[in-house]
C-alpha positions in Angstrom: 110.1 105.0 142.8 106.8 104.4 140.9 106.7 104.8 137.1 104.9 108.2 137.2 107.5 109.7 139.5 110.3 108.2 137.4 108.8 109.7 134.3 108.6 113.2 135.7 112.1 112.9 137.2 113.4 112.4 133.7 111.8 115.5 132.3 114.3 118.4 131.8 113.6 122.1 131.6 110.2 121.7 133.2 109.1 125.4 133.1 109.9 125.6 129.3 108.3 122.2 128.7 105.0 122.9 130.4 104.8 126.3 128.8 105.2 124.8 125.3 102.8 121.9 126.0 100.1 124.3 127.1 100.8 126.7 124.3 100.6 123.9 121.7 97.0 123.4 122.8 96.0 127.0 121.7 95.3 126.1 118.0 93.0 123.3 119.1 91.5 125.6 121.7 90.2 127.8 118.9 87.8 125.1 117.6 86.8 123.2 120.8 85.9 126.3 122.6 83.3 127.2 119.9 81.3 124.0 120.0 79.0 125.1 122.9 78.2 128.5 121.4 77.3 127.5 117.8 73.5 127.2 118.6 73.3 130.4 120.6 75.1 132.3 117.8 72.8 131.0 115.1 69.8 132.0 117.3 71.3 135.5 117.9 71.9 136.1 114.2 68.5 134.6 113.1 67.7 137.7 111.0 70.6 136.8 108.8 69.3 134.1 106.3 72.8 132.6 105.9 73.6 132.4 109.7 73.2 128.6 109.7 76.0 128.3 107.2 78.2 131.3 108.3 78.4 130.3 112.0 79.9 126.8 111.4 82.3 128.4 108.8 83.3 131.0 111.5 84.2 128.1 113.8 86.5 126.5 111.2 87.9 129.7 109.7 91.2 129.6 111.7 91.8 126.2 110.3 91.5 127.5 106.7 94.1 130.2 107.5 96.5 127.7 108.9 96.1 125.5 105.8 97.0 128.5 103.6 99.9 129.8 105.7 101.5 126.6 106.9 103.9 126.3 103.9 105.3 129.7 104.6 105.3 129.7 108.5 108.7 127.9 108.7 110.3 130.6 106.6 109.0 133.4 108.9 110.1 131.5 112.0 113.7 131.2 110.7 113.8 134.8 109.5 112.4 136.5 112.6 113.3 134.1 115.4 111.3 131.7 117.6 110.7 133.5 120.8 109.9 137.0 119.5 107.4 135.7 116.9 105.8 133.3 119.4 105.2 136.2 121.8 103.7 138.3 119.1 101.4 135.5 117.8 100.3 134.6 121.3 99.5 138.2 122.3 97.4 138.8 119.1 95.8 135.3 119.5 94.4 136.5 122.8 93.4 139.9 121.2 91.7 138.5 118.1 90.2 135.6 120.1 88.3 137.8 122.5 87.5 140.5 119.9 84.2 138.9 118.8 82.9 139.4 122.4 82.7 143.1 121.5 81.3 142.7 117.9 77.8 142.2 116.8 78.3 141.7 113.1 78.8 138.1 111.8 81.1 139.2 108.9 83.3 141.2 111.3 83.5 138.1 113.6 84.4 136.0 110.6 87.2 138.4 109.7 88.6 138.3 113.3 88.6 134.5 113.2 90.7 134.6 110.0 93.2 136.8 111.8 93.1 134.4 114.7 94.2 131.7 112.3 97.3 133.7 111.3 98.3 133.7 114.9 97.6 130.0 115.3 99.7 129.1 112.3 102.7 130.9 113.9 102.1 129.3 117.3 101.7 125.8 115.9 104.9 126.0 113.9 107.0 127.6 116.6 106.1 125.3 119.5 106.9 122.3 117.3 110.2 123.9 116.3 111.1 124.7 119.9 110.5 121.1 120.9 113.3 120.2 118.4 115.5 123.0 119.5 115.3 122.5 123.3 115.5 118.7 123.6 117.1 115.7 122.2 115.1 112.7 120.8 114.3 111.0 124.1 113.4 114.2 126.0 111.4 115.4 123.1 109.4 112.1 123.1 108.7 112.5 126.8 107.3 116.0 126.3 105.2 114.9 123.3 103.8 112.0 125.3 102.9 114.4 128.1 101.3 116.7 125.6 99.2 113.8 124.3 98.1 112.9 127.8 97.2 116.5 128.9 95.5 117.5 125.7 92.1 115.6 126.2 91.8 116.9 129.8 92.4 120.5 128.6 89.9 120.0 125.8 87.2 118.8 128.2 87.9 121.7 130.6 87.7 124.3 127.8 84.4 122.9 126.5 82.9 123.0 130.0 84.2 126.5 130.7 83.0 127.8 127.3 79.6 126.3 127.8 79.2 127.8 131.3 80.2 131.3 130.0 78.0 131.0 126.9 75.0 130.1 129.0 75.2 133.7 130.5 75.6 135.5 127.1 75.5 134.4 123.5 79.1 135.4 122.8 80.5 134.8 126.2 82.5 131.8 125.0 84.9 134.2 123.3 86.1 135.4 126.8 87.8 132.0 127.2 90.5 133.2 124.8 91.8 135.5 127.6 93.7 132.4 128.8 96.3 133.3 126.1 97.6 136.2 128.2 98.8 134.1 131.2 100.4 131.8 128.7 102.0 134.9 127.1 103.6 135.9 130.4 104.8 132.4 131.0 106.5 132.5 127.6 108.0 135.9 128.5 109.4 134.4 131.7 110.6 131.0 130.7 111.2 130.7 127.0 114.4 131.8 125.3 115.8 132.0 121.8 117.8 128.8 121.1 121.5 129.4 120.5 121.5 127.6 117.1 118.5 129.7 115.9 120.3 133.0 117.0 123.3 131.9 115.0 121.3 131.2 111.9 119.5 134.5 112.1 122.7 136.4 112.4 124.2 134.5 109.5 121.2 135.3 107.3 121.2 139.0 108.3 124.9 139.2 107.6 124.7 137.8 104.1 123.3 140.9 102.4 125.9 143.0 104.1 128.7 140.7 102.9 127.3 140.7 99.4 127.1 144.6 99.4 130.7 144.8 100.7 132.0 142.5 98.0 130.3 144.7 95.4 131.7 147.9 96.8 135.2 146.5 97.4 137.8 147.8 94.9 139.1 145.3 92.4 142.4 143.6 93.3 145.4 144.8 91.4 146.2 142.5 88.5 149.7 141.0 88.6 152.3 142.4 86.3 
């Protein structure tokens, strides 16, 4: 057996792993897919004197949102669960990602990119959390290695696809975000809430009820 076959034979939970590996690329996707359309967007909004500054800021706006929300993302993941929150973030990622295709106002596009960053922060946090939940150290390293190998190929493909679509229309590159919806359905089919995470959620949800019950409980009779 050659090394490549041996490597893939050691991978466990392949549907879950491939879904997570591809989903982990979505936050990077939001930047690389915009490179081919920057010039055409500046040209389209040439009547706006600040377009040359606003358009590059629009490209990096999701990264700004991630930087602001990253410290709080882990708390939301623990409170609301991995799978459900990942599905919500991925669905709205596709929605907010393609929304600028239907907009013709640079400020509205900028706002949609900020909303996209909220979804990216959730996706980035959850896929990394699931890597730790689903696999032990060795298996996790294998999937991280595969993610590092696949990433550059995906990035090149996205830039090429975005450039081809943008050559037909100035905002055509935003249609590339529709790829989030097949990933959403793959998540729906293959991903599950880790058992340990479900236990922690139930534990947290039961704490307020236990505290309320202890407050309402009658005081114990004092010994005579």
